[in-house]
LUMVODREN-41818 format. One line per field, with one value per residue (C-alpha): residue number from 1; residue in three letters; x, y, z. Coordinates in nm, 3 decimals, m for minus. Layout:
N
pos (NUM/...)
code (ala/...)
u (X/...)
v (Y/...)
w (Z/...)
***
This chain:
440
pos (1/2/3/4/5/6/7/8/9/10/11/12/13/14/15/16/17/18/19/20/21/22/23/24/25/26/27/28/29/30/31/32/33/34/35/36/37/38/39/40/41/42/43/44/45/46/47/48/49/50/51/52/53/54/55/56/57/58/59/60/61/62/63/64/65/66/67/68/69/70/71/72/73/74/75/76/77/78/79/80/81/82/83/84/85/86/87/88/89/90/91/92/93/94/95/96/97/98/99/100/101/102/103/104/105/106/107/108/109/110/111/112/113/114/115/116/117/118/119/120/121/122/123/124/125/126/127/128/129/130/131/132/133/134/135/136/137/138/139/140/141/142/143/144/145/146/147/148/149/150/151/152/153/154/155/156/157/158/159/160/161/162/163/164/165/166/167/168/169/170/171/172/173/174/175/176/177/178/179/180/181/182/183/184/185/186/187/188/189/190/191/192/193/194/195/196/197/198/199/200/201/202/203/204/205/206/207/208/209/210/211/212/213/214/215/216/217/218/219/220/221/222/223/224/225/226/227/228/229/230/231/232/233/234/235/236/237/238/239/240/241/242/243/244/245/246/247/248/249/250/251/252/253/254/255/256/257/258/259/260/261/262/263/264/265/266/267/268/269/270/271/272/273/274/275/276/277/278/279/280/281/282/283/284/285/286/287/288/289/290/291/292/293/294/295/296/297/298/299/300/301/302/303/304/305/306/307/308/309/310/311/312/313/314/315/316/317/318/319/320/321/322/323/324/325/326/327/328/329/330/331/332/333/334/335/336/337/338/339/340/341/342/343/344/345/346/347/348/349/350/351/352/353/354/355/356/357/358/359/360/361/362/363/364/365/366/367/368/369/370/371/372/373/374/375/376/377/378/379/380/381/382/383/384/385/386/387/388/389/390/391/392/393/394/395/396/397/398/399/400/401/402/403/404/405/406/407/408/409/410/411/412/413/414/415/416/417/418/419/420/421/422/423/424/425/426/427/428/429/430/431/432/433/434/435/436/437/438/439/440)
code (met/met/arg/his/ala/arg/gln/asp/phe/pro/pro/gly/phe/thr/phe/gly/thr/ala/thr/ser/ala/tyr/gln/ile/glu/gly/his/ala/leu/gly/gly/ala/gly/arg/thr/his/trp/asp/ser/phe/ala/ala/thr/pro/gly/asn/val/val/arg/ala/glu/asn/gly/ala/arg/ala/cys/glu/his/tyr/leu/arg/tyr/glu/glu/asp/leu/asp/leu/val/ala/ala/ala/gly/phe/asp/ala/tyr/arg/phe/ser/thr/ser/trp/ala/arg/val/leu/pro/glu/gly/arg/gly/val/ala/asn/gln/glu/gly/leu/asp/phe/tyr/asp/arg/leu/val/asp/ala/met/leu/ala/arg/gly/ile/lys/pro/leu/ala/thr/leu/tyr/his/trp/glu/leu/pro/ser/pro/leu/ala/asp/leu/gly/gly/trp/arg/asn/arg/asp/ile/ala/gly/trp/phe/ala/asp/phe/ala/glu/ile/ile/met/gly/arg/ile/gly/asp/arg/val/his/ser/val/ala/pro/ile/asn/glu/pro/trp/cys/val/gly/trp/leu/ser/his/phe/leu/gly/his/his/ala/pro/gly/leu/arg/asp/ile/arg/ala/thr/ala/arg/ala/met/his/his/val/met/leu/ala/his/gly/arg/ala/ile/gln/ala/met/arg/ala/leu/gly/met/asp/asn/leu/gly/ala/val/phe/asn/leu/glu/trp/ala/asp/pro/ala/asp/ser/ser/pro/glu/ala/arg/gln/ala/ala/asp/leu/tyr/asp/gly/tyr/tyr/asn/arg/phe/phe/leu/ser/gly/val/phe/lys/lys/cys/tyr/pro/glu/asn/val/leu/ala/gly/leu/gly/pro/his/met/pro/lys/asn/trp/gln/asp/asp/phe/asp/thr/ile/gly/thr/pro/val/asp/trp/cys/gly/ile/asn/tyr/tyr/thr/arg/lys/leu/ile/ala/pro/asp/asp/gly/pro/trp/pro/his/his/his/glu/ala/pro/gly/pro/leu/pro/lys/thr/gln/met/gly/trp/glu/ile/tyr/pro/gln/gly/leu/phe/asp/phe/leu/lys/arg/thr/ala/arg/asp/tyr/thr/gly/asp/leu/pro/ile/tyr/val/thr/glu/asn/gly/met/ala/asn/asp/asp/ser/leu/lys/asp/gly/ala/val/pro/asp/gln/met/arg/ile/asp/tyr/leu/asn/asp/his/leu/asp/ala/val/arg/ser/ala/ile/ala/glu/gly/val/pro/val/ala/gly/tyr/met/ile/trp/ser/leu/leu/asp/asn/tyr/glu/trp/ala/leu/gly/tyr/glu/lys/arg/phe/gly/leu/val/his/val/asp/phe/glu/thr/leu/thr/arg/thr/pro/lys/ala/ser/tyr/his/ala/leu/ala/ala/met/leu/arg)
u (m0.003/0.096/0.231/0.089/m0.254/m0.396/m0.410/m0.028/m0.005/m0.112/m0.481/m0.537/m0.233/m0.294/m0.247/m0.254/m0.132/0.023/0.043/0.146/m0.035/0.196/0.250/m0.112/m0.350/m0.294/m0.147/m0.290/m0.644/m0.832/m0.649/m0.324/m0.024/0.316/0.573/0.953/0.883/0.714/1.016/1.260/1.087/1.073/1.450/1.619/1.807/1.643/1.351/1.310/1.138/1.083/0.770/0.579/0.284/0.031/m0.189/m0.039/m0.323/m0.592/m0.671/m0.816/m1.103/m1.094/m1.048/m1.373/m1.264/m0.917/m1.061/m1.293/m0.972/m0.827/m1.147/m1.195/m0.842/m0.936/m0.680/m0.754/m0.586/m0.481/m0.174/m0.206/m0.042/m0.174/m0.028/0.085/0.050/m0.304/m0.413/m0.201/m0.104/0.134/0.259/0.114/m0.187/m0.515/m0.626/m0.763/m1.108/m1.121/m0.811/m0.944/m1.278/m1.095/m0.924/m1.253/m1.422/m1.116/m1.122/m1.507/m1.485/m1.229/m1.445/m1.753/m1.559/m1.430/m1.071/m0.855/m0.710/m0.338/m0.229/0.115/0.140/0.432/0.564/0.805/0.590/0.708/0.510/0.735/0.689/0.850/1.123/1.194/1.255/1.513/1.276/1.424/1.740/1.530/1.467/1.127/1.006/0.937/0.678/0.526/0.504/0.332/0.077/0.001/m0.037/m0.285/m0.490/m0.522/m0.568/m0.808/m1.022/m0.963/m0.785/m1.105/m1.138/m0.795/m0.666/m0.302/m0.069/0.307/0.440/0.710/0.772/1.135/1.339/1.663/1.505/1.396/1.747/2.025/1.894/1.766/2.037/2.355/2.312/2.078/1.853/1.528/1.389/1.534/1.835/2.115/2.463/2.566/2.694/2.588/2.234/2.223/2.320/2.053/1.784/1.847/1.816/1.522/1.325/1.361/1.265/0.957/0.861/0.871/0.675/0.408/0.374/0.325/0.072/m0.132/m0.113/m0.247/m0.554/m0.607/m0.481/m0.312/m0.173/0.095/0.420/0.743/0.826/1.191/1.326/1.610/1.852/2.074/2.456/2.712/3.083/3.186/3.485/3.632/3.868/3.837/3.802/3.499/3.341/3.389/3.249/2.933/2.895/2.903/2.640/2.432/2.485/2.358/2.095/1.944/2.067/2.077/1.693/1.604/1.863/1.717/1.358/1.426/1.764/1.773/2.122/2.287/2.557/2.920/3.053/2.788/2.863/3.234/3.135/2.821/2.902/3.076/2.777/2.492/2.267/2.342/2.236/2.105/2.177/1.894/1.622/1.626/1.339/1.117/1.260/1.215/0.853/0.716/0.549/0.306/0.457/0.739/0.716/0.984/1.003/1.237/1.335/1.706/2.056/2.379/2.736/2.964/3.330/3.581/3.750/3.978/3.732/3.591/3.377/3.191/3.483/3.287/3.067/2.827/2.967/2.750/2.592/2.557/2.186/1.884/1.766/1.436/1.359/1.520/1.849/1.802/1.915/1.641/1.748/1.466/1.713/1.765/1.401/1.424/1.756/1.598/1.288/1.503/1.755/1.499/1.309/1.623/1.813/1.542/1.166/1.132/0.775/0.630/0.449/0.648/0.474/0.639/0.494/0.637/0.771/0.752/0.926/0.942/0.897/0.869/0.499/0.298/m0.054/m0.085/m0.432/m0.597/m0.390/m0.059/0.160/0.411/0.527/0.858/0.660/0.465/0.793/0.929/0.631/0.636/1.007/0.957/0.653/0.860/1.103/0.814/0.691/1.047/1.078/0.735/0.840/1.149/0.930/0.944/0.606/0.540/0.184/0.124/0.255/0.189/0.270/0.412/0.214/m0.147/m0.101/0.168/0.256/0.494/0.820/0.985/1.303/1.232/0.908/0.639/0.885/0.927/0.615/0.570/0.187/m0.025/m0.257/m0.126/m0.207/m0.210/m0.084/m0.251/m0.606/m0.554/m0.722/m0.663/m0.585/m0.512/m0.196/m0.147/0.010/m0.309/m0.521/m0.281/m0.297/m0.670/m0.695/m0.459/m0.640/m0.982)
v (m0.005/0.363/0.517/0.867/1.011/1.299/1.512/1.485/1.723/2.094/2.178/2.182/1.962/1.789/1.412/1.288/1.027/1.081/0.929/1.040/1.028/0.805/0.567/0.473/0.607/0.385/0.613/0.409/0.510/0.828/0.970/1.063/1.140/0.966/1.062/1.034/0.770/0.544/0.569/0.528/0.212/0.069/0.096/m0.228/m0.208/0.109/m0.041/m0.375/m0.610/m0.303/m0.234/0.089/0.291/0.185/m0.007/0.063/0.052/0.167/0.451/0.633/0.381/0.298/0.644/0.620/0.302/0.450/0.771/0.564/0.412/0.760/0.866/0.536/0.580/0.925/1.123/1.490/1.534/1.346/1.465/1.378/1.492/1.590/1.439/1.701/1.455/1.357/1.720/1.825/1.518/1.718/1.916/2.235/2.335/2.150/2.013/1.658/1.712/1.359/1.434/1.766/1.595/1.317/1.571/1.753/1.433/1.340/1.669/1.671/1.312/1.424/1.719/1.490/1.273/1.576/1.527/1.831/1.805/1.883/1.908/1.869/1.984/1.776/1.434/1.346/1.237/1.487/1.483/1.320/1.604/1.839/1.586/1.590/1.963/1.917/1.884/2.036/2.140/2.397/2.728/2.739/2.467/2.735/2.890/2.562/2.458/2.793/2.739/2.394/2.527/2.787/2.527/2.268/2.512/2.707/2.398/2.274/2.563/2.689/2.369/2.245/2.330/2.380/2.342/2.278/2.305/2.039/1.733/1.687/1.910/1.706/1.405/1.603/1.765/1.553/1.197/1.217/1.417/1.345/0.994/0.876/0.667/0.829/0.958/1.099/0.883/1.126/1.136/1.482/1.764/2.032/1.895/1.864/2.228/2.347/2.113/2.215/2.576/2.550/2.337/2.621/2.876/2.660/2.646/3.032/3.082/2.836/3.011/3.345/3.190/3.058/3.384/3.556/3.321/3.456/3.139/3.120/2.840/2.776/2.600/2.425/2.063/1.946/1.605/1.622/1.357/1.401/1.379/1.264/1.225/0.856/0.927/1.205/1.342/1.706/1.561/1.351/1.656/1.858/1.579/1.556/1.938/1.920/1.642/1.853/2.140/1.991/1.763/1.995/2.354/2.424/2.421/2.569/2.852/2.921/2.964/3.122/3.304/3.376/3.228/2.891/2.743/2.837/2.476/2.352/2.637/2.539/2.228/2.331/2.703/2.654/2.454/2.687/2.853/3.209/3.488/3.239/3.491/3.709/3.460/3.471/3.723/3.466/3.163/3.333/3.438/3.413/3.091/3.027/2.705/2.458/2.090/1.833/1.478/1.281/0.913/0.851/0.965/0.891/0.848/1.029/0.946/1.144/1.000/1.122/1.071/1.370/1.630/1.596/1.376/1.152/0.843/0.686/0.447/0.178/0.279/0.067/0.135/m0.098/m0.054/m0.058/m0.266/0.008/m0.042/0.302/0.352/0.427/0.755/0.957/1.209/1.340/1.449/1.636/1.794/1.911/2.056/2.262/2.370/2.454/2.683/2.840/2.894/2.929/2.950/3.133/3.139/2.976/2.651/2.344/2.016/1.677/1.608/1.255/1.004/0.629/0.310/0.027/m0.315/m0.668/m0.703/m1.000/m1.120/m1.386/m1.521/m1.210/m0.974/m0.792/m0.762/m0.480/m0.397/m0.252/0.022/0.096/0.127/0.350/0.585/0.593/0.695/0.968/1.109/1.133/1.337/1.566/1.609/1.688/1.956/2.104/2.111/2.320/2.573/2.454/2.545/2.192/2.191/1.845/1.498/1.301/0.930/0.788/0.603/0.515/0.228/m0.002/0.135/0.173/0.267/0.412/0.238/m0.038/m0.136/m0.297/m0.471/m0.209/m0.171/0.169/0.147/0.148/m0.054/m0.371/m0.404/m0.736/m0.633/m0.913/m0.859/m0.505/m0.612/m0.360/m0.496/m0.246/m0.343/m0.358/m0.008/0.135/m0.007/0.118/0.471/0.460/0.378/0.663/0.921/0.814)
w (m0.003/m0.027/0.291/0.205/0.218/0.013/0.319/0.353/0.063/0.041/m0.035/m0.404/m0.478/m0.813/m0.850/m1.208/m1.459/m1.797/m2.146/m2.497/m2.830/m3.038/m2.752/m2.695/m2.970/m3.260/m3.523/m3.811/m3.706/m3.782/m4.087/m3.912/m4.137/m4.144/m3.884/m3.862/m3.597/m3.848/m4.077/m3.784/m3.672/m4.025/m4.043/m3.931/m3.604/m3.463/m3.267/m3.085/m3.340/m3.558/m3.363/m3.420/m3.289/m3.569/m3.325/m2.979/m2.714/m2.954/m2.723/m3.021/m3.010/m2.631/m2.468/m2.275/m2.106/m2.032/m1.885/m1.663/m1.528/m1.461/m1.283/m1.089/m0.942/m0.810/m1.012/m1.049/m1.379/m1.697/m1.887/m2.257/m2.580/m2.921/m3.237/m3.483/m3.769/m3.659/m3.674/m3.973/m4.186/m4.393/m4.091/m4.248/m4.451/m4.433/m4.101/m4.060/m3.911/m3.782/m3.575/m3.438/m3.356/m3.164/m2.937/m2.897/m2.784/m2.556/m2.374/m2.331/m2.196/m1.931/m1.834/m1.807/m1.553/m1.360/m1.475/m1.554/m1.913/m1.911/m2.272/m2.422/m2.788/m2.897/m2.772/m3.052/m3.353/m3.622/m3.944/m4.213/m4.471/m4.214/m4.135/m4.518/m4.486/m4.210/m3.914/m3.605/m3.794/m3.995/m3.824/m4.005/m3.769/m3.494/m3.725/m3.838/m3.474/m3.370/m3.646/m3.516/m3.167/m3.301/m3.487/m3.215/m2.934/m3.142/m3.118/m2.757/m2.585/m2.416/m2.221/m2.132/m1.780/m1.883/m2.188/m2.238/m2.591/m2.600/m2.386/m2.289/m2.514/m2.439/m2.606/m2.912/m2.937/m2.800/m2.771/m3.132/m3.316/m3.112/m2.968/m3.254/m3.020/m3.128/m3.453/m3.669/m3.555/m3.636/m3.481/m3.587/m3.362/m3.607/m3.633/m3.250/m3.189/m3.431/m3.300/m2.939/m3.015/m3.249/m3.010/m2.763/m3.026/m3.117/m2.747/m2.723/m3.049/m2.938/m2.600/m2.790/m3.032/m2.731/m2.543/m2.858/m2.833/m2.480/m2.301/m1.963/m1.745/m1.997/m1.890/m1.994/m1.933/m1.887/m1.830/m1.574/m1.496/m1.191/m1.273/m1.017/m1.081/m1.100/m0.867/m0.663/m0.929/m1.060/m1.410/m1.310/m1.149/m1.463/m1.671/m1.454/m1.474/m1.836/m1.857/m1.618/m1.856/m2.177/m2.018/m1.758/m1.745/m2.124/m2.153/m1.810/m1.867/m2.211/m2.081/m1.737/m1.783/m2.163/m2.195/m2.236/m2.007/m2.108/m2.066/m2.327/m2.575/m2.553/m2.753/m2.937/m3.003/m3.338/m3.470/m3.346/m3.622/m3.724/m3.495/m3.232/m2.954/m3.090/m3.016/m2.639/m2.588/m2.775/m2.594/m2.259/m2.317/m1.961/m1.853/m1.562/m1.429/m1.472/m1.520/m1.427/m1.558/m1.338/m1.336/m1.244/m1.204/m1.395/m1.283/m1.526/m1.597/m1.800/m2.105/m2.379/m2.665/m2.857/m2.685/m2.445/m2.334/m2.105/m2.062/m1.816/m1.558/m1.401/m1.067/m0.752/m0.671/m0.741/m1.101/m1.286/m1.601/m1.801/m1.620/m1.451/m1.090/m0.839/m0.680/m0.520/m0.374/m0.721/m0.741/m0.416/m0.532/m0.863/m0.701/m0.464/m0.730/m0.991/m0.754/m0.620/m0.946/m1.212/m1.124/m0.786/m0.687/m0.997/m0.933/m1.010/m1.111/m1.129/m1.478/m1.501/m1.254/m1.261/m1.352/m1.589/m1.435/m1.586/m1.497/m1.580/m1.510/m1.230/m1.163/m1.305/m1.104/m1.156/m0.845/m0.875/m0.528/m0.666/m0.840/m0.517/m0.332/m0.605/m0.595/m0.215/m0.213/m0.471/m0.299/0.020/m0.189/m0.303/0.058/0.175/m0.094/0.003/0.372/0.262/0.101/m0.268/m0.445/m0.566/m0.696/m0.842/m0.921/m1.240/m1.267/m1.595/m1.721/m1.706/m1.951/m2.063/m2.403/m2.703/m2.528/m2.842/m2.955/m2.690/m2.852/m2.626/m2.394/m2.105/m1.894/m1.725/m1.678/m1.373/m1.592/m1.759/m2.136/m2.314/m2.651/m2.833/m2.699/m2.564/m2.245/m1.959/m1.605/m1.319/m1.136/m0.757/m0.778/m0.948/m0.660/m0.398/m0.547/m0.570/m0.198/m0.128/m0.338/m0.208)
***
């Protein structure tokens, strides 16, 4: 069971759960356009068993059942994302009315159940026609994205509780263009510098477009990963600081300080797009809250390879099915540091936290005590941060459903609800029932 109760948190504290469009909807349904994830998955070696999001959890057809699960657990909010290619199959131009109608129905169905709709505009499925034009390497993407924001929020913006433009800019920029682990699968420092800057510019342009529609409660969501040096040497400390720089501080600094960290620019600077320094007033367009997605920490060791001259070292702590260390202290440290160094009095939400576990059905139930322990320990970290004056306003669990875990296909299970990917039967896990008892 959970060792917390709702009343252990401040009045109005929001508990929610999260998903993303491509991971659950079933991208082959409803007239959605091709995305760079479809091409990435169709390329041998990129994704486990070349699995894709064509069917996923068929949330597009089963959203009522899924929202019933959100409501029955007692969650206050549901964080979902909109698919750019579902709304605009070509990325620009003519909207797909079926796609707009779906998000209309989805938001209305949340409201009918008393669930706050927390929208994210982009969770990684870039329309293929825009990828063909360079995608995030092309500065024009900031304008294309602002247009998408205007179209989708012109339809549902009057009913959503909050909006963030882009989920996890580090994944959109670095993981996808430097490490090549996500679509478009590049390993190119020039592409990385451009993508990381343009994702920030697109964020700012989307905030401006939504402000022009009269919207408020707009935020930014960052995935943060605590970096510790692998040993006590000054070189390891420097390596961890650089990892922290390009993973965490680059994006927070862009939005909240209108600058990028010097140690990151030492490597990316020569590859940045022309006149990038002139974009900070757009990037730093004020937001109303900050979201933190947190999962793990990494131990960073120096090496004499090319910049960034470091690598990850194995850590000693217990690990999730992803091989990620379980380190709740990092969540506390990030909540404290983010408020102190970047956001001040702005509300901070934990917009994602959770773990993958090798969950299986046993006699009609899914025991997942390890996930219950993980959630308990991270909620302890949230309570500790609140006790020290950090304005933490909510906590969202990733994820409602087992789903398409990107390059890892359907193997890694993050859900509170087990999904049989043959039959698509949903079975709430022990963690779901424990949370429902806590929230009730």
